N, C-alpha and C positions, 0 to 999 in steps of 0.2 A: 504494499499500500503506501504511495507516494506521500511526501509530505504535504503536497498541496491538498490532497484529499484529507489527511489528518487534521490539518488547519480548519478546512471547512467543516468537518464534524464537529470540532470544537466549538465554532462559532454557534452551529446549530444547536449543539448541547447547552451552551449558556443561554441561548435564547429560549431555548424550551423550559429550562430551569426556572428563567425570569418569568415566563409567561405563567407557571405554576404558582407564582406567588402574588399574583395579582390581587389587589384588595378586594374585599366584598363589594363596595361601593362601585369600582370599575367593573367588576364582573357583572354587576346588574344592568349594565349598559351593553346590552346586546343587540346586533342589527335588527332582530326581529319584533314586529309588534305583537305580542303573545295575545294581547285582548282582542285584536282582530282576527288573529289564527283561531282563536277559541269559539269563534261562531261556526257553525255548521255551514260547509260551502253549498252553492249552487250546483245540482248534479244534472246531467244528461244520459239519456238512456244508451246503451250500445247492445242490442239485442243480439248482434250477429256473433258475439263472443261468449254470450251467457248460455248455461245448461240449466237442467232442471234443479241442481242443488245448488250451483255458485253462481251468482249474477256477475255481469261485466257493466260497468259505468264509467264515465267520464266525471270528474267533479272540477269547480273551477279554482285555478290555481292563482299565483301572483303574476303580475305582469312581466314580461322578459323583453327587454330592448323597446319598452313602449308599448307592446303589443299584449293582447290577453292570452292566456294559457289555459289549458285544460290537462289533467292529471287522470290517466287510465288506472283503472283499479278491478280488483275482484273482490266480491264479499260473499258471505253466506251465513245463513243462521240455522241453528239446529232446530228440532221440533221444540215448540214453546208451549205450554199450556196458557189458556187464555187468562190474562192478568198476572201471569208469572214472568220474572225476568231473567237473563242468563249473563254469566261473565263473558268478556271478550279479549280478543287478543289483535294487537296490530303487529302486522309481520312487513320486515323491511329488508328487501333482496339485496344481494352483493353485487360485486362487479361483473360485467358480462351477462347478467340476468336480468329478470325483470319480475312483473306480479305474476305469482304462480297459482293457478288454481287449485293444484292438487295440494298445496301448503295449506289453504284456506279449508279445503275438504277434510284435511287432517284434523285440524281445529275442531270443525263442526260435529266431527266425529266423536270427539272427546265431549260434546256438550257447550262448546263455546260458540259465540259468534266471532267473527274473524273478517278483517279486511287486509289486502295485499295491494300496495300501490306500486306503479311505475315511478322511478325517480330520475329518469333520463329523457323524458319527450317520447317516448315509444309506446306502442300499443303491443301487448304481450300475446305473444302466441299460445301461451298456456303452459307451455313446458320449458324445456331449457334453452330453445333458440327461436329463431323466426320473430323476433321483436324488431318490428319497422317503427321509425320515426312517423309521427303524423303531423298535420299541419298547425296544431295549436301546441305542439310541445315546447317545453321550456329548453334550458341548456342541457346538452350532452354530459354524460359522465365519463370517467368518475375522479374525484379528487379536483378537478378544475385547475390543476396547475398553470396550464396555458391560458388561464382566464384571469389571472392575477391583476392585469392592468385595467381590466374593465370594471365599472362601477360596482360597488358591493351587491347590489340587487340585480345584477345579471351575472353573478357566477353560480356554479353548480351547488356548491355546499349550500349557500344561502336558499336557493330554491328546493332542494333536495329536503332539507330541514323542516322548511315550511309545508312540503307536500306531506311529509310524516305527521305533522302536527293537524293539518286539516283533516286526513284520513281518520284520526282519533276524534276530531271534532265532529265528523261526519257520523261514525259508528256510534258513538255516545250519544247520538240524537235520535237512534232508533227507538221506539217504544218497548222493544222486546230486551233491551240491553239495559243491564244494571250499570249505571255510570260510574259508581263507586268500587267496580270490579273490572278493571281493564289493565293489563299488562302489555309491555311490548318486547319484542325480541328482534334481533337483526343478525345478518351474518356477513361478515367481511367488512366491506364498505356499509354495509347495513348494520354491522356492529359499530363501526366507527360512528354512523349517524345516531344510532341508538345511545350511544355515550352522550352526545351533543343535546339530543332531545330532552333525555333524562335530566339534564342541568337547567332546562328552560320551561318545561311542562311538566309541572309538579301534579297535574291531574292523575298520571300514571301512578298504580300502586307498587308496582316492581319493574325491573329492566333487567334483560338478560342478554348482554352483547355475546356473539359467538365469533371469537377471533378478534374482534375489534377492541381497541384501546387508544390511547392518546400517545405523546411523545413520539410521533412520526418522524421527527427529525432527528431522532438519536441513531438509529441503526436499522430501519426497516427497509424493505426492499425498494422504498421509494426515495431513498437517499440519492440516487443519482438525478432524480427529477428536480430535487432541491439545488443540487449542484450546478444542473443547467440553468436553473432560474437567476442564480447568483445569490449571494448572502443577503442582499437588501431586500430582494423579493420574496426569498426564503422567510427572512423574519417577519415580513408583512403576512404572508400565508398563514404561518405558525400562530401569530396573533390574532389573526381573525377565525381560523377554522381549525385549529387542533383541539382535540377533546380535553385536554388538560385545563384550556380557559374555562371550561363549562362544568367539568366534574366536580369541583370544590363546592358548586352548589347543590348538588345532589343529595337528597335527603331520604329517597325511598330505599327498599332494600334491592340489592343488585347481586345478581348471579353471573358470574364471569366464567364463560366455558371456552378452553384453548387447548392446543398442543404443546407439548414440550419443546417442539423444534420449529414453530411457526415463523415462516421467513417474513410475512407481511407485518406480524405483530408479535416480536419477540418476548419472552416472557420477562425480560428485565424490564422493558416499557409497559407491559401488562401490571406488573407489580406497583410500579410508581402509580400507574393510574388508577388502579383499585384501592389505594391507599389514601386518594384524595377525596371522595364522598364522606359526607357525615352519617349516612345510613348504614345499616348492617350489611355486610358482603360475605357472599358464599364463593368458593373456588370449585371449579370442576376443571382439573389439568390431566388430560391423559397422556401418556407416553407417546409421543409420534402420532397424535391424532391428525388425520389428514386434512389438508385445507379444502373442504368441497361444499358445495351448497347442499347438496342432498343429505348428506352427513349433519350439518347444521340444523337442517329443518327437524330431524326426528329425534333431536337430543331429548332423553326422558328425563333428565333433571330439571329441565324448563317446565316440563308438564307437572312435575312432582310440586315444584315452587309454586305455580299457579293453583293446583289443587290444594295445596296446604293454606295459601291466602283467601281463597275463594269458594272451596269447596269442603273445608274441615278435614283434609286429608293429614296424613301424618308429614310433618315438615322434614326437609333433609337434615342429616345430623349436622350438629354445629361443634366447629372446633373451640373449645374452651381455653386451650393453652398449649403451646409448643415451646421446645426449649432444647437444649445440648450441654451435656459434659462431656468434653472431649469427644471420643467416638459414640458415645452413648447418647442417642437421640429419644426424646420423650414427649408424648402428646396426650393430653386428655381432652374428653369429648362429651357431648350430651346428644341423646338420640331418642326418640319415642319409637321408630323402627328399629328392630335389633340390628346392630352391626355385625356382619358374619366373618368379615375378613379385612385385614389391614397390610399395607405395603408401603416399603420405603422406596423410594425412586432416587437414584443417585448418578452422579457422572464424574468420572476422574479427569475430564477434558476442560481445557480452557478454551478461550478464542471466540468465534462467532456462534450465537446460540443455536442457529439452525443446524450446524454441522456436528454439534456435541452427540456423543453416544450416551444414551441413558440407559441404565439397566435398573432391573426392579428384583427385590428381595422380600421375602415373606417377613413381616414383623409380627412381633409377639403381642396378641390382643388379650386383655384381660376385661371381658365383657361386664364382669360384676363391679369392678372400680372405674371401668369405663377409662382405661389407660391403654396406651400403646408404646412399645419400646421397640427400637431397632439399634442394632450395631452397624456403624459406618464403615465400609471398607477401607483399607488404607489408601490413601491419595484422593480420597473424596472431595471434590472442589464445590460442588452444590448437591443438596438433596431436598425433598419435601416428601411428606407422606398421603398416601390416598387411602381413605376408609371406604369400603363398599358394604353396603347394608343388604338387607335380606331381598330388596327389590333390585338388586345389582345396581343401585345408583352410586355415583362415585363422588366424594367430598373430599377437597385437598386441603393440605395445610399451605401456607405461604412457604416458598423455597428460601433455603437459606445458603448463602455463599460462605464457605468457609476459609478466612484468609490464610495467607502463607502458603498456598498453593498456586 
């Protein structure tokens, strides 16, 4: 790695660290008019993409380059008894994707209303491809790095965040939906957007970003894009659009789902991100979890969190305390659902997070005292625990880097 690249990384890291220390008064001054976005938008039918169980619509978005926009979305409702209301989920797609009708259908099969919107000015083909732009589309995605010189209101993140909040306002206006029981989840760029939305739309009861986090300027796969922009424009982008600007405002519970070797959102950036919100946090970090949309859609831990908050289901286990004395690592936990297994995940590698070789060893579980013990192999540089309950749901401790390695 050249000295020029190292200097640029240092500039970006210092900028991101500064962004995370912005005062509460400054954070409140966001680009979005949350009051206006909290009103249900005007809708337009799109029967050509609707099915019997999942409906397609357009709703009115924010102006782009002075022209009106419309946002394509799928939504669905489970069978609801007269006079009864159901909880709901807002579903935010990732890069290269769009609103997916099967994702909506998954949540309606669980008894939830659901809405999935396109965030890039396209009409979704329903599955993983055939997403074509339409005449009322807003800015294309993702990240909007090449749009940084445009007015704020013409950049992708500004519109994408507004699209998500408007979808929330729309679905909570449905008479069948309990507006006090709505969660949000997003995948990859959708996880990135989920982090920002959680910081400015406090009507949600929980948020679950999958792969997404802040501190994108530190060591993500987009570092080359920032270098291409130059330090000044990179600082501007991070100051406007990095989730670390908005995460300190989050007070709702958050579930962070990721893989140990994620290239787009490395777990050191993830850790700095999940430590910012004020609300409760739960981690689910699987070793080498693949970064793909279908896997992110079906994460069972998200369903469990929604069920615990909205349907009186058993919550995910909670890590009470974790620590280490030399090579002996210890964890205590609380759980309504019995924990059936515990693992210690470790690596002896240093260097880029995406290339580290993680290994897993059984940990000693004492279900009665709700403690877990693990012995770290010689040369361990980083480790964390995974608890697996009887539902095969995973909850992770924070990873700890061991000095002098």
